[in-house]
C-alpha positions, 0 to 999 in steps of 0.5 A: 505478516500480513497487516491490515489496512483499516484506514485510508485518506487521500492527502494531495499528489501521490500521498496517502494517509495510512492506519494499519490494525496494530496500530501503525498509521502515517504518511506514504508517498506512493510515486516513492514506492511503485512505477505507475505501469499496467494496471497502476498506470491510472494512478499517476493522474492524482484524481484518479489517485483521490478515489483511493478507499480501504477495501475491507474484503482485501484489507489493503488501499484499492482503486476503481479499476482494481488495482491495490498494492501489498499492504506489507510494503506500505506498512514497510515503509511507514516502518522502516522494518523490512517485510520478512520473508516467508521462504529463506531459500538458503535453508530449503536445500 
């Protein structure tokens, strides 16, 4: 289930305040969720990381280099509810 991010603020280091369309909000430490490799490499620098925005077109957090993060993963990080899988391979046979 896709939950749109409607607000994002940098809180220092690699922490963000996020608010979702369903009212869930809170602080998440991105460093504990992703590795800063590939397109995410620039996010390792806190000055660049601070340039985060809540993008109204993609409904998630994005940075100037085009990096973005899956809002479902971020929602799960805040709520503790695992991301639901849309396809159960055991049922597909």
